[in-house]
N, C-alpha and C positions, 0 to 999 in steps of 0.2 A: 504494500500500500504506500503510495506516494503522498506525503503531507507537505504542503507548501504554504508559507506565510507570505501574504501579499500586502504591501502598504500602498494605499491609494495614491500617496504622493509620488510613488515610483511608476505608476501607470500613466502612459502618455495620454494627453488630452487631444481629442479629435474635434475640430470645429466643423460641424455638419452644415450649419448656416451661420450667418452673423448673429442670429438670435438663439442658437442652440449649440451647446457643446456637450461632449460626453466622454466617459472613460468606460472601457469594456474589459471584463475579466471572464474568461471561458473555462469551463470544465468539460468533462465528457458528456454530461447530460444537463448542464445548466449554464446560463449566461447571467451575469450580474452587470447592470449598467448604472453608472452614477451620472446623472444628467443635470445640466443647468439650463434654464430657459429664461429669456428676457420677458418682461411683462407683455402680454398680448400675443405671445407666440402660439400658433396652432399647429398641431401635428396632423398631417393628412390622415384621413380615414384609412384604417388598416386593421388587420386581425392577426392573431397568433395561433399557431398550432397547439401551443401549450398555454398553461395558466400564466398570469402576470401578477406580480406583487409590486406595489408602488408605496414608497415611504417618502412623504413630503417633509422636508427639513424646515422650509420657510415658505410663506406665501400660501396660495391656494391653487389647486389643479382641478380642472373640470373635465369630466369624461362624458361623451354623448354616446348613447346606445340606441339600437333599433334602426330599422330601414330608413325612417324619416327623422332620426335623431330625437325621437319623442321622449326618451328617458335621459336624465342627467344624474351625475353623481359628483359632488364636490368633495375633494379631500383637502383638509387643512393641516397645517403643521401641528 
C-alpha cells in the first residue's frame, strides 16, 4: 500500500479562466479539487459520472438542478 502526504501549497495552480483557478490531486478512484472563483463566476452546465462533494470555505455557491434549472441549492461557508 502506497501512502503519500500531499501539501496543497506544493500542488500547482491551474488558471482555467481569469475568474476561476484550481488545484487537482488524483488517486486511482478519486479526484480532489481545490477551486477559487471570483464573484459572479458561473460554471457551465455539466454532470459527473460519480458523486460530488463540495466544501465552501468562504462566500456562497449556488447549484441549479433539473432540465429547466427549476431547483437550486445554496451552500454557505
